C-alpha positions as CSV (number, residue, x, y, z in Angstrom):
1,M,124.5,93.4,68.9
2,I,122.9,90.7,71.0
3,S,120.5,88.7,68.8
4,I,117.1,88.1,70.3
5,N,114.3,85.9,68.8
6,P,111.1,87.4,70.2
7,F,109.3,84.1,69.8
8,D,112.0,82.4,72.0
9,V,111.5,85.1,74.7
10,F,107.7,84.6,74.6
11,L,108.2,80.8,75.1
12,W,110.6,81.3,77.9
13,T,108.3,83.7,79.7
14,F,105.2,81.6,79.1
15,R,106.7,78.3,80.3
16,R,109.2,79.6,82.9
17,N,110.9,76.3,83.6
18,E,114.4,76.3,85.0
19,K,116.0,76.2,81.5
20,D,113.8,79.0,80.3
21,I,114.8,81.2,83.3
22,V,118.5,80.5,82.6
23,N,118.0,81.5,78.9
24,L,116.1,84.7,79.9
25,Y,118.8,85.8,82.3
26,N,121.6,85.0,79.9
27,T,119.8,87.0,77.2
28,L,118.4,89.9,79.2
29,S,120.4,90.4,82.4
30,P,123.1,92.4,80.5
31,I,120.4,95.1,80.1
32,M,120.5,95.8,83.8
33,Q,124.3,95.7,83.8
34,L,124.3,98.3,81.0
35,A,121.7,100.5,82.7
36,T,123.4,100.5,86.1
37,G,127.0,100.1,85.2
38,G,127.3,97.2,87.7
39,N,126.7,93.5,88.2
40,M,123.9,93.5,90.8
41,L,120.6,92.2,89.4
42,N,118.2,93.6,92.0
43,F,115.8,96.6,91.8
44,G,117.4,98.4,94.8
45,Y,116.2,100.0,97.9
46,W,116.0,103.7,97.1
47,S,116.1,106.8,99.4
48,S,117.4,110.3,99.4
49,E,120.9,108.9,100.4
50,H,120.6,106.1,97.8
51,S,119.3,107.8,94.7
52,E,121.6,106.1,92.1
53,P,121.2,102.5,90.9
54,L,124.4,101.0,92.3
55,T,124.0,102.7,95.7
56,A,120.3,101.7,95.9
57,Q,121.2,98.1,95.0
58,K,123.9,97.9,97.6
59,N,121.6,99.5,100.1
60,L,119.0,96.7,99.5
61,C,121.8,94.1,100.0
62,M,122.8,95.6,103.3
63,V,119.2,96.1,104.6
64,F,118.7,92.5,103.7
65,A,121.9,91.4,105.4
66,N,121.0,93.2,108.6
67,L,117.5,91.6,108.6
68,A,119.2,88.2,108.2
69,E,121.6,89.0,111.1
70,L,124.6,88.1,109.0
71,S,126.9,89.6,111.6
72,S,126.2,86.6,113.8
73,A,126.0,84.0,111.0
74,R,128.5,81.4,110.0
75,H,127.2,79.1,107.2
76,V,125.1,81.1,104.8
77,V,123.4,79.8,101.6
78,D,122.4,82.3,99.0
79,V,119.9,80.6,96.7
80,G,119.6,82.2,93.2
81,S,122.8,84.1,93.7
82,G,122.9,85.9,90.3
83,L,126.3,87.2,89.4
84,S,127.4,86.8,93.1
85,D,128.0,90.6,93.7
86,P,125.7,90.6,96.9
87,S,127.8,87.7,98.3
88,H,131.0,89.5,97.5
89,L,129.7,92.6,99.4
90,W,128.6,90.5,102.4
91,Q,132.0,88.7,102.5
92,Q,133.7,92.1,102.7
93,K,131.4,93.3,105.5
94,F,131.3,90.1,107.4
95,P,134.6,88.3,106.9
96,N,133.7,85.4,109.2
97,L,131.0,84.2,106.9
98,H,131.2,80.9,105.0
99,L,129.1,81.6,102.0
100,Y,127.6,79.2,99.5
101,D,126.2,80.6,96.3
102,V,123.6,78.3,94.7
103,N,122.6,78.9,91.2
104,I,121.0,76.8,88.4
105,N,122.7,79.1,85.9
106,Y,126.2,77.8,85.5
107,S,127.4,80.7,83.4
108,Q,126.4,83.2,86.1
109,L,128.4,81.1,88.7
110,L,131.5,81.3,86.5
111,F,131.1,85.1,86.2
112,G,131.0,85.5,90.0
113,K,133.9,83.1,90.8
114,K,136.1,84.5,93.5
115,Q,137.8,83.2,96.6
116,K,136.1,82.4,99.9
117,I,132.7,81.8,98.3
118,E,131.7,78.2,97.4
119,L,129.7,78.1,94.1
120,L,127.2,75.3,93.6
121,N,125.4,74.6,90.4
122,S,122.1,73.3,91.7
123,S,118.3,73.8,91.8
124,S,116.5,75.8,94.5
125,T,114.2,72.8,95.1
126,K,117.0,70.3,95.7
127,L,119.6,72.0,97.8
128,P,122.9,70.1,98.1
129,F,123.3,70.3,101.9
130,A,122.9,67.9,104.8
131,N,120.0,68.2,107.2
132,N,120.4,71.0,109.9
133,S,123.8,72.0,108.4
134,V,123.4,75.8,107.9
135,D,122.2,78.8,109.9
136,R,120.9,81.1,107.1
137,V,119.1,80.5,103.8
138,L,118.8,83.7,101.7
139,A,116.8,84.4,98.6
140,L,117.5,88.0,97.5
141,E,115.1,88.8,94.7
142,S,115.2,85.2,93.3
143,A,112.4,83.2,95.0
144,Q,109.9,84.6,92.5
145,H,111.4,82.2,90.0
146,F,111.4,79.1,92.3
147,K,108.9,76.5,91.2
148,P,107.4,74.8,93.1
149,F,107.9,77.5,95.7
150,S,106.8,75.0,98.4
151,D,109.7,72.7,97.5
152,F,112.1,75.5,98.2
153,I,110.6,76.2,101.6
154,F,110.7,72.5,102.4
155,E,114.3,72.3,101.5
156,S,115.2,75.5,103.4
157,K,113.5,74.0,106.6
158,R,115.4,70.7,106.1
159,I,118.9,72.2,105.8
160,L,118.5,74.9,108.5
161,A,119.6,74.4,112.0
162,N,117.0,74.9,114.7
163,S,118.1,78.5,115.4
164,G,118.5,79.3,111.7
165,L,116.7,81.9,109.6
166,L,115.1,81.9,106.2
167,V,115.2,85.5,104.7
168,M,113.7,86.5,101.4
169,A,113.3,89.7,99.4
170,I,110.6,89.0,96.7
171,P,108.3,90.9,94.4
172,V,104.7,89.9,95.1
173,T,101.1,90.6,94.0
174,L,98.7,91.9,96.6
175,G,95.1,91.1,97.7
176,N,92.8,89.9,95.0
177,S,94.9,91.0,92.2
178,S,94.6,88.8,89.1
179,I,96.9,88.2,86.2
180,K,94.9,90.5,84.0
181,D,95.6,93.4,86.5
182,L,99.3,93.1,85.7
183,G,98.8,94.0,82.0
184,M,102.0,93.7,80.1
185,L,103.9,92.8,83.2
186,K,102.5,89.3,83.0
187,F,104.7,88.9,79.9
188,T,107.6,91.1,80.8
189,W,108.1,89.9,84.3
190,S,109.5,86.4,83.8
191,S,108.5,85.2,87.3
192,E,105.6,83.2,88.8
193,H,103.7,86.3,90.1
194,Y,103.3,84.8,93.6
195,S,100.8,86.5,95.8
196,L,101.9,87.6,99.3
197,N,99.0,85.7,100.9
198,D,100.0,82.4,99.1
199,I,103.7,82.8,100.0
200,K,102.8,83.3,103.7
201,K,100.5,80.3,103.7
202,I,103.2,78.1,102.3
203,I,105.8,79.4,104.7
204,H,103.5,78.7,107.7
205,S,102.5,75.3,106.4
206,H,106.2,74.2,106.4
207,G,106.9,75.0,110.0
208,F,108.1,78.6,109.9
209,I,107.0,81.7,111.8
210,I,107.3,85.0,110.0
211,E,109.2,87.1,112.6
212,N,109.5,90.3,110.4
213,E,107.5,91.4,107.3
214,Q,108.2,94.7,105.5
215,L,106.5,95.9,102.4
216,I,108.9,98.3,100.7
217,G,107.5,98.5,97.2
218,N,107.2,102.3,97.3
219,S,110.9,102.5,98.0
220,V,111.7,100.0,95.2
221,Y,109.5,100.3,92.1
222,D,108.5,104.0,92.2
223,P,111.9,105.6,92.6
224,L,113.4,103.1,90.1
225,A,110.9,104.0,87.5
226,D,111.4,107.7,88.2
227,Y,115.1,107.3,87.8
228,Y,114.7,105.5,84.5
229,I,112.3,108.2,83.2
230,R,114.6,111.0,84.1
231,N,117.7,109.4,82.6
232,R,116.1,107.5,79.8
233,E,118.0,109.0,76.9
234,E,121.4,108.3,78.5
235,I,120.4,104.8,79.6
236,K,118.9,104.1,76.1
237,K,122.2,104.9,74.5
238,S,124.0,102.3,76.6
239,I,121.3,99.7,75.9
240,L,121.3,100.3,72.2
241,K,125.0,99.4,72.0
242,K,124.0,95.8,72.4
243,Y,120.3,95.5,71.9
244,P,117.8,96.5,69.2
245,N,115.6,99.6,69.8
246,Y,112.4,97.6,70.4
247,V,114.0,95.9,73.5
248,E,114.5,99.2,75.2
249,N,111.0,100.4,74.2
250,I,109.4,97.3,75.8
251,L,111.6,97.8,78.9
252,Y,110.5,101.4,79.2
253,K,106.8,100.6,78.8
254,S,107.2,97.8,81.4
255,I,108.8,100.1,83.9
256,I,105.9,102.6,83.4
257,K,103.4,99.8,84.0
258,M,105.4,98.6,87.0
259,K,105.1,102.0,88.7
260,E,101.4,102.2,87.9
261,A,100.8,98.7,89.4
262,S,102.8,99.7,92.5
263,E,100.8,102.9,93.0
264,K,97.5,101.0,92.6
265,K,98.8,98.3,95.1
266,I,98.6,95.6,92.6
267,I,102.2,94.7,93.3
268,D,104.5,95.2,96.2
269,Y,108.0,94.1,97.3
270,V,108.3,92.2,100.6
271,L,111.2,91.5,103.0
272,L,110.5,88.3,105.1
273,K,112.4,87.0,108.0
274,C,111.3,83.5,109.0
275,I,112.3,81.3,111.9
276,S,111.4,77.7,112.7
277,D,108.3,77.1,114.7
278,T,109.6,74.9,117.5
279,T,106.0,73.8,118.4
280,Q,105.8,71.8,115.2
């Protein structure tokens, strides 16, 4: 049984500095592994052909890869790489890639250690690469944790070659939504709750043009919640092997709130493909 001090979790969620995020992921990411039976830590891109967690997660990775034009890429930096399963998938699909997985969480890097992927224990706001040295910077469901977000965008611009792409998949809030609209999600979502408008302003201010923007929340949050509700008893049994009952109960209530917030357009999930603005 994994021991969790609720007060520690509250502090990690409230402060959300880099050490807190590492502690949160080390403590709570096994929940997703237990629930899905795999090592991908994303919500997935669901469809009639991708109606199970692992297939939906792999689908998101490949939709993201195609948006990033990985078939023509060579030097690719995945920032906030999790347990490195997306990179392993991309390496299999695009064997000519030279992949660099950047993660502040050293234990996650060790978990994902395999050949042909360089693992770098570093911050998203101080990327360990020379100027103009890579052709893709990726952040697959990780940039919601980067703080300050503007520093990550600055660093991405610095290390990208002139023809390079910055591609992100990121949960966002919409319109004039406030923190109170999130309800319990403001506590159970351990991210910065960036608004789409603010993200786009920062991207533009650092010399990028958004070439492609896709809001896909209704293919992410809603089917994920529906799957959990339908299969809750089975998933719960897996989670209770390592976690106390109240953890699953909070997770369930959070998922219900997530679907409600998605349906009310309080939150969404955006795919962004950005290129350098050569006029700046």
